[in-house]
C-alpha positions as CSV (number, residue, x, y, z in Angstrom):
1,M,101.2,94.4,46.7
2,S,102.9,92.5,49.5
3,E,103.0,88.8,49.7
4,R,100.3,87.2,51.9
5,P,101.9,85.5,54.9
6,T,101.3,81.9,55.8
7,I,98.9,81.6,58.7
8,H,100.1,78.9,61.1
9,G,98.3,77.2,63.9
10,E,94.9,75.6,64.6
11,V,91.2,76.7,64.9
12,E,88.5,74.4,66.3
13,S,85.3,74.1,64.3
14,G,83.0,77.0,64.8
15,F,85.8,79.5,65.4
16,G,86.6,80.0,61.6
17,P,85.4,83.7,61.7
18,V,88.2,84.5,64.2
19,A,90.7,83.1,61.6
20,D,89.0,85.1,58.9
21,A,89.4,88.4,61.0
22,F,93.1,87.5,61.8
23,R,93.8,87.0,58.0
24,R,92.1,90.3,57.1
25,N,94.4,92.2,59.4
26,F,97.2,91.2,57.0
27,D,95.2,91.5,53.7
28,Q,93.4,94.8,54.5
29,H,95.1,96.6,57.4
30,G,98.8,96.0,56.7
31,E,99.6,93.9,59.7
32,I,103.3,92.8,59.8
33,G,103.1,90.1,62.4
34,A,100.8,88.9,65.1
35,T,99.4,86.1,67.1
36,V,96.0,85.3,68.6
37,A,95.0,82.7,71.1
38,V,91.4,82.0,72.5
39,Y,90.5,79.7,75.2
40,A,87.1,78.3,76.1
41,A,86.6,76.3,79.3
42,D,90.4,76.1,79.8
43,R,91.1,74.6,76.3
44,P,92.6,76.4,73.3
45,V,90.1,76.9,70.6
46,V,92.1,79.3,68.5
47,D,96.0,79.4,68.3
48,L,97.2,81.4,65.2
49,W,100.4,83.2,64.3
50,A,101.7,84.7,61.2
51,G,104.0,87.3,59.5
52,H,107.2,88.8,60.8
53,R,108.5,90.2,64.2
54,D,110.4,93.0,62.6
55,R,109.5,95.8,60.1
56,R,112.2,94.7,57.6
57,K,110.5,91.3,57.5
58,T,113.7,89.3,58.1
59,L,112.6,87.6,61.3
60,P,109.6,85.3,61.1
61,W,106.8,85.4,63.7
62,E,107.0,82.0,65.5
63,R,104.7,80.2,67.9
64,D,106.7,81.3,70.8
65,T,107.4,84.9,69.8
66,I,107.1,87.3,72.9
67,A,105.0,90.4,72.4
68,P,103.9,93.1,74.7
69,V,100.3,93.2,75.7
70,F,98.6,96.4,76.8
71,S,95.2,97.0,78.2
72,S,94.1,93.4,77.7
73,T,91.6,93.4,80.6
74,N,89.9,96.8,79.8
75,G,87.1,95.2,77.9
76,M,86.2,92.8,80.8
77,A,86.6,95.4,83.5
78,A,84.3,97.8,81.7
79,S,81.5,95.2,81.5
């Protein structure tokens, strides 16, 4: 079993389920490294990152790690 990564960042009160889902991606789905940010009314309410940015797990995922984003507006456009 692989070691659970340390989750870094902040979560405002009431947004704990987002942090729980983020952690499950590592624990249950084999996530290597990831970040999630949620804004409400122009202020950050979730800002989390964890894991590694390479499959060999030699480079840690950091707050400013750049990641490609695909189809991020499809859910909003489909509404």
